[in-house]
Steps between C-alpha positions, in 0.01 A plus 500: 500500500307290261264618232277292282142498364291765337697746278790491753749664278304788353532859627236585769263785487621823695303391815590155617306333780671209686264241666675243717307177518519174716219242485228757429259293291200631702570862461745586212230525243320757705826699522530478112145593459551816704792593275301434188235742627750783552382839340865553382614187313843578369708275715673170511421242767790279617372206703800346700424139591688409818471130491121446482400118498122566432318640182633854544726515198236334277243752608741782412585352153122446421420855609774636268365291208137653562634846522713553205483876536685496836872454525540218755827326576549191702852448637622272783724577800632173660647683816232487764390840636268801438802718480675286240183459295405871513862601416495266194178662381611852541845437342331329210340842439824689540677274258230493237465879472230598745514866641270438792441199720220392723416204717199322622450140618313209358243505790412862454244714305615822340245770490388589155683829494820354666731536196364837419562614850846357508592688180357825640735467791785449264400802297499688815863436535503219757767229469344266753127466572348315787125421443208460726433137609141402577366155612328307233121505521432132409692306766237495773648747757254717694472876463660535840787287400554708198493816705740355739734385231500861330567644841788258564658611166502863605640410838773287339587792268526733791723269699710441203594866494624485872652143470867520580573261222363749243714784645856598462742722286467524134130509454361784310148476616268329741423122493208404271330165556494341159249211422687256297174418307423854426795703405665655194854628423691639206717251331799741548438521873451131537827428334673764695374399836596143457130379487323251717743287698479145371375364828232266633195651680602301805827688527442861383227734404626600165267792453637659821848455387425655164334797661800563704745467213303751293481754787882530483497596134187738454232700665258424214285228659167509646186321610225548248163382652335509156718217386290218633549118525280268681708241685427167643407457864576145519795537757261683721246231467757232578711667772271776643569874470734511804730225366490641144616829622779339712604303184538826297675669794846329472336152511421503871247235419640208306249236377572165380355570161560847338357426153128503590278372212 
């Protein structure tokens, strides 16, 4: 784990948001803009650069300079993988005093009440929160495609509950699909569960692994549909809906290029 950049050694605020990033110069400022527009502002943002070779890090640094009221950290994780980068950001929060952790991605837009809704879930006693993922409205997909994508998420969630790989002894409750780009967890539970596996997206869906680890430790987890993040549809645009669903279903579709930009 490698940390550097903007106030990297100071304690975080009680809510710490990890944002993995790889070559997101086109979208990361929009992600940061959505966090700057949050109704509840008491949080730290930890952007974890995973080897960007474009202007991404400079954009984050410039944004931090232009928003001195926000607590933004920029750290680097040289080990390739969404799981590795996400784990580095979450553990930064754990190690720097955060009580609660959240994650979104550097191609996503958090709804203005996202952090407020996350904190409401924690105050209701949840230790793990799965949010509602909705396709972004600015990427040129049709209303029909958006409806089909939302339906596909619901179908995937249903089949996740009956999928043999999500069943077995030791689970305290049913499987909960966990969008990696819209989730939150207490720092104590993240540490206790082992956190995101430090994996590549090509090898393992780290969000599914974390959900299953948490289910062995607590029943205090749930989907909160009012915790909303708008996610990118660029994989659907590049691969088509069928292939995208096959990719998320145990990598039954394996494209040559995973990191769509």
